C-alpha positions as a printed NumPy array, in Angstrom:
array([[ 45.522, -20.009,   2.01 ],
       [ 45.848, -23.682,   2.893],
       [ 43.533, -26.506,   1.894],
       [ 41.854, -26.566,   5.317],
       [ 41.386, -22.791,   5.236],
       [ 39.78 , -23.11 ,   1.801],
       [ 37.466, -25.836,   3.119],
       [ 36.427, -23.575,   6.002],
       [ 35.87 , -20.616,   3.657],
       [ 33.594, -22.762,   1.48 ],
       [ 31.775, -24.412,   4.381],
       [ 32.954, -27.673,   2.846],
       [ 32.94 , -31.165,   4.273],
       [ 36.343, -32.863,   4.131],
       [ 35.734, -36.319,   2.627],
       [ 39.387, -37.397,   2.401],
       [ 41.481, -35.875,   5.16 ],
       [ 44.814, -37.699,   4.872],
       [ 46.809, -34.967,   3.097],
       [ 49.44 , -32.313,   3.649],
       [ 47.705, -29.016,   4.404],
       [ 49.697, -27.148,   1.779],
       [ 49.114, -23.606,   0.545],
       [ 47.028, -23.408,  -2.624],
       [ 48.745, -21.88 ,  -5.629],
       [ 45.51 , -21.334,  -7.552],
       [ 42.423, -23.126,  -8.792],
       [ 40.929, -24.418, -12.017],
       [ 37.253, -25.044, -12.752],
       [ 36.275, -27.686, -15.281],
       [ 34.297, -30.893, -15.676],
       [ 36.164, -31.958, -18.787],
       [ 39.125, -33.937, -17.493],
       [ 41.192, -33.552, -20.676],
       [ 40.816, -29.778, -20.245],
       [ 42.064, -30.093, -16.666],
       [ 45.123, -32.067, -17.839],
       [ 45.928, -29.389, -20.421],
       [ 45.315, -26.264, -18.345],
       [ 45.302, -26.781, -14.568],
       [ 48.389, -25.754, -12.619],
       [ 50.36 , -27.721, -10.063],
       [ 49.519, -27.133,  -6.403],
       [ 46.04 , -25.825,  -7.055],
       [ 42.456, -26.829,  -6.462],
       [ 40.26 , -28.564,  -9.015],
       [ 36.674, -27.266,  -8.831],
       [ 34.334, -29.804, -10.417],
       [ 31.276, -32.036, -10.151],
       [ 33.198, -35.068, -11.444],
       [ 33.136, -37.356,  -8.39 ],
       [ 34.887, -40.523,  -9.499],
       [ 38.28 , -42.237,  -9.571],
       [ 39.295, -40.746, -12.943],
       [ 39.172, -37.283, -11.386],
       [ 41.83 , -38.365,  -8.898],
       [ 43.949, -39.834, -11.7  ],
       [ 43.896, -36.512, -13.546],
       [ 44.604, -34.586, -10.331],
       [ 47.622, -36.823,  -9.769],
       [ 48.964, -36.161, -13.281],
       [ 48.746, -32.395, -12.783],
       [ 49.801, -32.449,  -9.087],
       [ 46.555, -30.881,  -7.924],
       [ 46.364, -30.851,  -4.127],
       [ 42.599, -30.699,  -3.542],
       [ 39.48 , -31.694,  -5.444],
       [ 36.49 , -29.503,  -4.606],
       [ 33.207, -31.266,  -5.375],
       [ 30.391, -28.766,  -5.879],
       [ 26.591, -28.92 ,  -5.599],
       [ 26.896, -31.422,  -2.733],
       [ 27.751, -34.024,  -5.381],
       [ 27.866, -37.588,  -4.018],
       [ 31.022, -39.616,  -4.598],
       [ 30.188, -42.157,  -7.314],
       [ 32.49 , -44.946,  -6.157],
       [ 34.39 , -45.871,  -3.005],
       [ 37.603, -46.148,  -5.013],
       [ 37.74 , -42.375,  -5.47 ],
       [ 38.408, -41.596,  -1.819],
       [ 40.758, -44.543,  -1.371],
       [ 42.81 , -43.531,  -4.406],
       [ 42.862, -39.9  ,  -3.238],
       [ 44.13 , -41.067,   0.144],
       [ 46.901, -43.121,  -1.491],
       [ 47.919, -40.083,  -3.564],
       [ 47.637, -37.584,  -0.671],
       [ 44.989, -35.528,  -2.473],
       [ 42.337, -33.84 ,  -0.346],
       [ 38.704, -34.226,  -1.4  ],
       [ 36.191, -31.728,  -0.084],
       [ 32.51 , -31.233,  -0.859],
       [ 30.416, -28.084,  -0.696],
       [ 26.785, -27.202,  -1.343],
       [ 27.957, -24.176,  -3.36 ],
       [ 27.951, -24.248,  -7.167],
       [ 31.092, -23.996,  -9.291],
       [ 30.593, -20.303, -10.071],
       [ 30.359, -19.366,  -6.387],
       [ 33.288, -21.572,  -5.354],
       [ 35.448, -20.184,  -8.154],
       [ 34.64 , -16.617,  -7.13 ],
       [ 35.306, -17.208,  -3.448],
       [ 38.636, -18.927,  -4.066],
       [ 39.678, -16.33 ,  -6.639],
       [ 38.972, -13.5  ,  -4.208],
       [ 40.658, -15.222,  -1.272],
       [ 43.754, -16.252,  -3.217],
       [ 44.148, -12.773,  -4.714],
       [ 43.696, -11.147,  -1.306],
       [ 46.435, -13.429,   0.069],
       [ 48.724, -12.602,  -2.869],
       [ 48.184,  -8.871,  -2.326],
       [ 48.989,  -9.201,   1.381],
       [ 52.238, -11.051,   0.738],
       [ 53.469,  -8.539,  -1.884]])
């Protein structure tokens, strides 16, 4: 599943669309950015409500490809989207909560893994 396919699955709005539409390798859900740095995996999605520039900085450190903002969370500063653009990180926003987004991505990514086995 690519980033754009994930956005479509979640009914998400793409806020930062200057990115490579790469396949997702997984996802990690957390609002504690130090937890994300310690546990998220490269090439995955970060599912969060943290809508600020520091989220992009952490995503860059871990090589996360897309930040999924849940609960229709507004972006707190204009720098977030600009920095995400500079780093090639997609930012999408959905009305869904973190539990629902996590479940949908888990199911879709595991279905894709089963099909490619």
